[in-house]
C-alpha positions in Angstrom: -15.6 3.5 -27.0 -13.3 5.5 -24.8 -14.7 5.9 -21.0 -15.7 9.4 -20.6 -14.9 10.8 -17.0 -16.7 13.8 -17.5 -19.8 11.1 -17.6 -19.3 9.5 -14.4 -18.9 10.2 -10.9 -16.2 7.5 -10.1 -13.0 9.9 -10.8 -14.1 12.5 -8.3 -15.2 9.6 -5.7 -11.5 8.1 -6.4 -9.9 11.3 -6.1 -12.1 12.0 -2.5 -10.9 8.4 -1.4 -7.5 9.2 -2.5 -7.1 12.8 -0.5 -8.3 10.8 2.6 -5.9 8.1 2.4 -3.2 10.0 1.6 -3.8 12.9 4.1 -0.3 12.1 6.0 2.8 10.6 5.9 1.5 8.4 8.7 -0.8 6.5 6.4 1.0 6.6 3.2 4.8 7.5 2.2 6.2 8.3 -1.1 4.0 6.5 -4.0 2.7 3.8 -1.6 -0.9 3.0 -0.9 -3.6 2.8 -3.1 -7.0 3.5 -3.7 -10.0 1.9 -6.4 -13.5 2.5 -7.2 -15.4 0.3 -9.3 -18.1 1.8 -11.7 -20.4 -0.7 -13.4 -20.0 -4.7 -13.6 -16.6 -4.2 -15.3 -14.9 -1.4 -15.4 -12.8 -0.3 -12.0 -10.4 3.2 -11.5 -7.5 2.6 -9.4 -4.5 5.0 -8.9 -1.8 5.1 -11.4 1.4 3.5 -10.3 4.0 5.8 -9.3 1.5 8.2 -8.5 1.3 9.6 -4.9 -2.6 9.3 -3.4 -2.4 13.0 -2.0 -1.9 13.9 -6.1 -4.6 12.0 -7.5 -7.5 14.3 -9.2 -10.6 13.5 -11.1 -8.4 14.2 -14.0 -5.4 12.9 -13.1 -3.4 10.2 -11.4 -5.3 7.1 -12.1 -5.9 4.2 -14.7 -9.2 2.5 -15.8 -9.1 -1.5 -16.1 -11.9 -4.3 -16.7 -11.4 -5.6 -13.3 -14.0 -8.3 -14.0 -11.3 -9.9 -16.5 -9.0 -9.4 -13.6 -11.3 -11.5 -11.6 -11.7 -14.3 -13.9 -8.0 -14.5 -14.3 -7.4 -14.8 -10.5 -10.1 -17.4 -10.3 -8.6 -19.4 -13.0 -5.1 -18.8 -11.6 -3.3 -15.8 -11.8 0.5 -17.4 -12.7 3.8 -16.2 -12.5 4.4 -12.3 -11.3 5.6 -11.2 -14.4 2.7 -12.9 -16.3 0.0 -11.4 -14.4 1.5 -7.9 -14.1 1.5 -7.9 -17.9 -2.0 -9.1 -18.0 -3.0 -6.6 -15.4 -1.6 -3.9 -18.1 -3.2 -5.7 -21.1 -6.7 -4.9 -19.0 -6.0 -1.1 -19.1 -8.4 0.9 -21.0 -8.6 4.0 -23.2 -10.0 7.3 -21.2 -11.4 10.2 -23.1 -9.1 13.2 -22.9 -6.3 11.7 -20.5 -2.9 9.8 -21.7 -2.5 6.4 -21.1 -1.8 5.3 -17.3 -0.1 2.2 -16.1 -2.3 0.3 -13.4 -0.7 -0.3 -10.1 1.0 -3.9 -9.3 -1.7 -4.0 -6.5 -4.7 -3.8 -9.2 -5.5 -7.4 -8.9 -6.7 -7.5 -5.4 -8.7 -4.2 -5.5 -10.5 -6.2 -8.4 -11.5 -8.9 -5.7 -13.4 -6.8 -2.9 -16.0 -4.4 -2.5 -17.3 -1.3 -4.6 -14.3 1.4 -2.6 -11.1 -0.1 -1.5 -8.6 2.2 0.5 -4.9 0.5 0.6 -2.3 2.4 3.5 0.7 1.9 4.6 -0.2 2.8 7.7 2.3 3.0 10.3 -0.3 2.2 13.2 -1.3 -1.0 11.4 2.3 -1.8 10.5 3.3 -2.0 14.1 1.3 -4.9 14.1 2.4 -6.1 10.8 5.9 -5.8 11.1 6.3 -7.7 14.5 6.3 -11.6 15.1 3.6 -11.0 17.8 1.7 -8.4 16.0 -1.0 -10.4 14.3 -2.0 -12.0 17.8 -2.5 -8.8 18.9 -4.4 -7.2 16.2 -7.0 -10.5 16.1 -7.9 -9.1 19.9 -8.2 -6.1 18.9 -10.4 -6.8 15.5 -11.7 -10.3 16.0 -13.6 -10.4 12.7 -10.3 -8.6 10.4 -8.4 -10.8 8.1 -4.7 -11.1 8.7 -2.5 -12.5 6.2 1.3 -13.8 6.5 3.6 -11.9 4.3 3.1 -12.5 0.2 4.9 -10.4 -2.4 2.8 -8.0 -4.3 1.4 -9.3 -7.3 0.0 -12.6 -8.0 1.2 -14.1 -4.7 -0.6 -11.6 -2.7 -3.8 -11.6 -5.0 -4.1 -15.1 -4.4 -4.1 -15.3 -0.5 -6.4 -12.3 -0.9 -8.9 -14.2 -2.7 -9.0 -16.9 -0.6 -10.6 -14.6 1.7 -12.1 -12.0 -0.2 -15.9 -10.7 0.0 -17.2 -9.1 -2.9 -19.6 -7.2 -0.6 -20.1 -5.8 2.8 -17.3 -4.1 4.8 -13.9 -5.8 5.2 -10.3 -5.2 6.7 -7.2 -6.7 5.8 -3.8 -6.8 7.6 -1.0 -7.6 5.5 2.0 -8.9 7.2 5.1 -6.7 6.5 3.1 -4.5 4.2 -0.1 -2.6 5.1 -3.5 -2.3 5.5 -6.5 -2.9 3.3 -10.5 -1.6 4.0 -13.2 -2.1 1.6 -16.5 -0.8 1.7 -19.7 0.0 -0.5 -18.8 3.7 -0.7 -16.1 6.5 -0.6 -17.3 7.6 3.1 -17.7 4.5 4.5 -14.2 3.1 3.5 -12.7 6.2 4.7 -14.5 5.9 8.2 -13.4 2.1 8.3 -10.0 3.1 7.6 -9.8 5.8 10.3 -11.8 3.7 12.9 -9.1 0.9 12.4 -6.0 3.6 12.9 -7.8 4.9 15.9 -8.3 1.8 17.4 -4.7 0.7 16.8 -3.1 3.7 18.3 -5.4 3.9 21.6 -5.2 -0.3 22.0 -1.4 0.0 22.2 -0.8 3.4 23.7 1.2 4.2 20.2 2.9 7.7 20.4 2.2 10.4 18.0 3.7 10.2 14.7 6.0 13.0 13.4 6.8 14.1 10.1 10.4 14.1 9.4 10.1 16.6 6.6 13.2 17.1 4.1 12.9 17.7 0.4 16.6 17.5 -0.4 18.8 15.1 1.3 18.4 13.4 5.0 16.0 15.2 7.3 18.0 16.1 10.3 15.7 14.0 12.7 16.1 10.7 10.0 20.0 11.4 10.3 20.0 11.1 13.7 18.4 7.9 13.8 20.3 6.6 11.0 23.4 6.9 13.0 21.4 5.3 16.0 20.5 2.3 13.7 23.4 2.1 11.2 23.4 1.5 7.7 24.3 -1.7 7.5 21.3 -2.6 9.7 18.6 -1.0 7.6 20.5 -2.3 4.1 20.4 -5.9 5.9 16.9 -5.9 8.2 14.3 -5.3 5.5 10.9 -4.6 6.8 8.7 -3.7 4.1 8.3 -3.5 0.1 8.9 0.3 0.3 11.9 0.0 2.3 13.2 -2.3 -0.3 12.3 0.1 -3.2 13.7 3.7 -1.2 15.9 2.9 1.3 19.4 1.7 -0.7 22.6 2.6 -0.2 22.5 6.1 -2.7 19.3 6.9 0.1 21.0 6.2 3.1 24.2 8.2 1.8 21.6 11.4 2.1 20.9 11.3 -1.8 17.3 11.3 -1.3 14.1 13.6 -1.2 10.9 13.7 0.2 9.7 10.0 -0.7 12.9 8.4 0.9 12.3 10.6 4.2 9.1 10.0 4.6 9.6 6.0 4.4 12.7 6.5 6.6 10.3 8.2 9.2 8.1 5.6 8.9 10.3 2.9 9.4 12.0 4.7 12.2 8.6 5.3 14.2 7.4 1.6 13.8 10.9 0.1 14.8 10.3 2.6 17.9 6.9 1.1 18.9 8.3 -2.2 18.5 10.8 -2.0 20.8 8.6 0.0 23.2 5.9 -2.5 23.3 9.0 -5.2 23.7 7.5 -7.2 20.4 10.3 -8.7 18.1 10.8 -7.1 14.4 9.6 -9.8 11.8 11.9 -9.0 9.1 11.9 -10.1 5.4 13.6 -13.4 4.6 16.7 -13.4 2.2 14.5 -15.0 -0.4 11.2 -12.4 0.0 14.0 -9.7 0.1 15.5 -11.1 -3.1 12.4 -10.8 -4.7 12.6 -7.1 -5.4 15.8 -7.2 -7.0 14.6 -9.5 -9.5 11.5 -7.1 -10.7 12.6 -5.5 -13.7 10.1 -2.5 -13.6 7.4 -0.9 -12.1 7.4 0.7 -8.6 8.9 -2.7 -6.8 12.1 -2.1 -8.8 15.1 -1.4 -6.5 16.8 2.8 -6.9 
C-alpha cells in the first residue's frame, strides 16, 4: 500500500527542517545539502536529488525510502558506488498522490543516524573542513564532534560514517571538503544544534559576515571580480569540494551560469578568503578524488 502523506506529520516536519537548513546561501548552495526525517522503524523521508532545500514542501521535493534495508545493506558492506547507488534507488517507495522522486546519493548516511538529520554545506564549517589545519582547530571547539577525512559521496562516505554513527542522541559530523551533519531526535533540536555549531565557529574563529553574491543570469559582479583575482585556471585545477566539481566548470566560469553557480562560487571565494585571512592552508582534492566526479554517469555529482 502506498504511503499516504496526509496521514503523517513527517512531511511537514521534513519541510520545516528543509526551510531552516536552506534558509540562506551561507548554509546551502544550489541543490546541495540534505535533510531527512524517519517515520516508524523502516521508512524515511529524504530530500529528492537535485531539489533545493528551500523549495521542499510537505507535498514536493522529497522521496520515501526503506531506510531499514539501507542500514542493513551498509552493515553487510555497501559495495561499489554504482552498485550502492542503484540499491538506494531500489529502496524508493510509492507515495500516494505524488510522482516518483529520486532519493539523494547521500541517503545512505542519513539512514544510520538519529530521527532527524540536517546536512548542510555551511561556509563556516567548511573553513574548517577545507583547510589542512581545520579539523585540529575544530576539535578544540567541538571536542565531542566527529571529524572525518575526505570520502567521496556515496558508498565511501557511508562506510566511514557507519563506523561512528549513533542511532540515538545528538551527533555532529564535520566532513572534510564537504560539509556539516547534525543529527537529533527532533526537528527543532536538529535545527538548534546546527545553528549553535555555526555560531560557535563564526565567533571562535572571528569570521567575517557572509555576503550573498546574487546573480541569476551570468556571473554576478562580485563573483566576476573575485574570479579575475584567482583566475579560471586556478579554479579549474584546484578543487575544494564536490559542489565545485559539479557547478564550476568552464562554461560557468565563462559566464554561462545562473543562481546555483553564483551561490557555489560565492561560497568558495568566502571560504578561500577566510582560510587566507586565518593563515591556514587550503586542502584541495587530489587528482584521483577529483576524477571520481568525471567518472560518475548520472545524478547530482555528474559534471556540467
